[in-house]
C-alpha positions, 0 to 999 in steps of 0.5 A: 656042332655035334654033341660029345655024347653023339661021338663017344657013344656012336663013333662008328656011326659018325664016321660012316655018315660023315663019309657021305660028306667025303670027310674022314672023321676017324682021326678027329673022333679018336682024339676027342674020345682020348681027351674025353677019357682024360677028362672023365678019369680026372673028374673021377679022381677029383671027386674021390679026392673031395670025398677024402677031404670031407672025411679028413676034415671031420677027423680034424674036428674030432682031433681038435676036440680030443686035444690031439694036436699032432694028429690034427696038424698031420691031417691038415697037411694031408688036406693041403696036399690033396687040395694041391693035387685037385688044382692040378687035376682041375687044370688037366680037366680044363685043358682036356675040355678046351681040346675037346671043344677045339676038335668038335668045331672041326667036325661037320654036321651029320648028313640026313639019311636021305642025302644022296651019295655024290662028289659035287654039284653034278651029282645033286638030285633033281626033285621037281621042276616047274614053269615054262622056259621062254623062247627068246629070239637069237639076239636076246640080251643077257641081263648085264646088257639089258641093265645097260640098255635100260639104265637099270644097273651101273656096274662100272660106277660100283667099281669106282665107288667100291670095287667089283661086285658092288653094283649101283642100281638106278631108276627102274632097277632100284625100284625093282629091288625095293619092290622085290624086297617088299613082295618077299616080306609081305608074302613071308608075313602072310605065311606066318613069319614074324618080321624082324630087322636085324643088325648087319654087323655081328660079333664073333659069338654070333658067327660061331653060333651059326657056324660061319666061324671058324669054318668060313671066316675067310669069306666074311668081311671084318671090321678089325678095330671093333672085332665085328663081322659084316653078315653074309646073310640075315640067318646069322643075326636072326638065328642068334636071337635064340642064342642062350634062350630056353623056349617052351614047347608050346612056342614052337615052331618059331618062324622069323623073316628078315630083309638084309643086305648081305656081304660076302668076299667070295674069295677065289670066284672068277670066270663067267659065273661072276658076270653081272649079277651072277656073283656079288660081294654085296646083295639084298636078300630076304631070309626065313628062319625056323626054330623047331622041335626035332620030331617036327623039323622035317615037316617044317623043312617041307613047308619052307620048300613049298613056300619058296616054290610058291614065290618062284611060281608067282614070279612066273619063272621056270624052276627046279628043286635039287636035293644036294648030295653029300659032296655038295651039302654045306659043313653045317647042314644035315639036309638042303634043297636048292632052288634054281631058275632058268636064265633064258639068255644065258641058257643056264640054271641059276641058284636063288635059294638054299633051304636047309635043316641043321637039326641040332648042330647050330642049336648045340653051339647056340645053346638054343633049347626048349623045355618039353611037357615033362619039363625036360630040356632038349636042343632045338632044331634050326632051319633057314632058307633064302626067300629070296636072294635078289640078284639072280632073281633079277637076272632071270626076270630081266632076261626071260621077260625081255620083249621088243617093247621092253621088259615085262613085269610079272603080274604079281609084282606090278602092285609093288613096282607101280609099273608093268613094263621097263622101257 
């Protein structure tokens, strides 16, 4: 959430920058400033009334000492009247603050100045590519057929048990999932991320803190009886570890990693993009989260991007990094890099990671702050990234490594799988 100060002191700048996200902030910011004027005016009158109350209260004491009962009673009546007015003023101020807050959560994060112009995914900028796209024979199979051929994933059984988008992994397929999770966690730990194991259900305050609520409520599974939400990513519980926390500057940056199952309704998804593992309602992912000070967060973002690149390279997958344009970047992000791997059998790029800097947007909601060397309190910057999401990694691994003898396992993964081929 943007701070009230940013909007009231830099309205034109806020409107200009949000136009890059194709968001017209004029009406909302006008309303916020109008309500803030009411809030400040009300506070000013209330403060003046309190000063007057203090003055009259002293007079009452003097009147009582001098035996001026009538004057004292008149002053008491004046005090009661001012107190009643202040109750009304306090109600007005409280209402104005509620209106301001309700409007602030509707405004997206400001995009970083390096975010390119663009309307959608087609306008994202490719920053870097790597790896080699394998040459597969004409009869190469997509991963959903490979999964059936080698009895790795049973999509139909998942439909029976739960519904579409909830696959059942079997044998080598289940072992590959477990191997990738451990591989990602071990690499994150070696890179300096502290491993945590978070809950898979969060309350509304946690969803609000990282921006899933109210913006993405329709995409989350909800346990209505307990007013809890199934997490769409470990970003939510891990980042909320630092909700209402004041860190010392010496503790920053804080780096965490976590494995979790992820649950997403993916309402409105259809067509070829949802075939097989391409889009699921439940999947596994290892997340990395960083809490940092503002002047260092861009460097941390670069380090996180480099770290995710190292994972993809170890898995021997062809990859590219995209800088997301204004029309494709998320509501809460200031700057995002997407990683995609090439799926040789499907002949298309698959997104496997988003690495984002939210700057102070989440931290303002979370009240996640740090105390600098001068003991002054400041909002932290928050960052997170997928490192990595499993489904499309698995899809690319199966498709790109298929051979007449089976599916080859990348060398870096063999110590985790315990096998070098799926036959």
